[in-house]
C-alpha positions as CSV (number, residue, x, y, z in Angstrom):
1,M,125.1,-56.7,-41.8
2,T,125.6,-56.6,-38.0
3,K,126.0,-59.4,-35.5
4,T,122.4,-58.6,-34.3
5,D,121.1,-59.0,-37.9
6,L,123.0,-62.3,-38.3
7,T,121.8,-63.6,-34.9
8,R,118.2,-62.7,-35.8
9,L,118.4,-64.5,-39.1
10,A,120.2,-67.5,-37.6
11,L,117.4,-67.9,-35.0
12,E,114.8,-68.0,-37.8
13,L,116.4,-71.2,-39.2
14,P,115.0,-74.6,-38.4
15,I,116.8,-76.3,-35.5
16,D,118.7,-78.7,-37.7
17,E,120.2,-75.8,-39.7
18,R,121.0,-73.9,-36.6
19,L,122.9,-76.9,-35.2
20,D,124.7,-77.2,-38.4
21,L,125.6,-73.5,-38.4
22,A,126.7,-73.7,-34.8
23,Q,129.0,-76.7,-35.6
24,T,130.4,-74.8,-38.6
25,L,131.2,-71.8,-36.4
26,W,132.7,-73.9,-33.7
27,D,134.9,-75.7,-36.2
28,S,136.1,-72.4,-37.6
29,A,137.1,-71.3,-34.2
30,S,139.5,-74.2,-33.6
31,P,143.1,-73.3,-33.2
32,P,145.4,-73.8,-36.2
33,A,147.0,-77.2,-36.7
34,D,150.4,-75.9,-35.7
35,F,149.2,-74.3,-32.4
36,E,151.5,-75.2,-29.5
37,V,151.0,-74.6,-25.8
38,T,154.0,-72.8,-24.5
39,P,155.6,-74.1,-21.3
40,E,154.4,-70.9,-19.5
41,L,150.8,-71.4,-20.6
42,R,151.0,-75.1,-19.7
43,E,152.1,-74.2,-16.2
44,L,149.3,-71.6,-15.9
45,L,146.7,-74.1,-17.0
46,D,148.1,-76.8,-14.7
47,S,148.1,-74.4,-11.8
48,R,144.5,-73.4,-12.4
49,L,143.5,-77.0,-12.7
50,R,145.2,-77.9,-9.4
51,E,143.5,-74.9,-7.7
52,A,140.1,-76.0,-9.1
53,E,140.6,-79.5,-7.9
54,A,141.7,-78.4,-4.5
55,N,138.8,-76.0,-4.0
56,P,135.8,-77.3,-6.1
57,E,133.4,-75.3,-3.9
58,A,135.1,-72.0,-5.0
59,G,133.7,-72.3,-8.6
60,I,130.2,-71.4,-9.9
61,T,128.0,-73.1,-12.4
62,W,127.6,-71.8,-15.9
63,E,124.0,-70.8,-15.0
64,E,125.3,-68.7,-12.2
65,M,127.9,-67.0,-14.4
66,K,125.4,-66.5,-17.2
67,A,123.0,-64.8,-14.7
68,R,125.8,-62.5,-13.5
69,L,126.7,-61.5,-17.1
70,L,123.1,-60.9,-18.0
71,K,122.7,-58.5,-15.0
72,R,125.6,-56.4,-16.4
73,G,124.1,-56.2,-19.9
């Protein structure tokens, strides 16, 4: 079964079952309990946060990004 098949079947479910499925998938994608952020990754994340806070106009909304991605597809 392909991802397309699974998506089609999932979209046929009632909304409450789709939400439950989405939550189950989200929970399964969580990092392992022993996951640790390395000092290098922490610095990268902090740097990106500082940049975003200093230049909030530089970002785009999710809707804008989604539109860009859909144009590529």
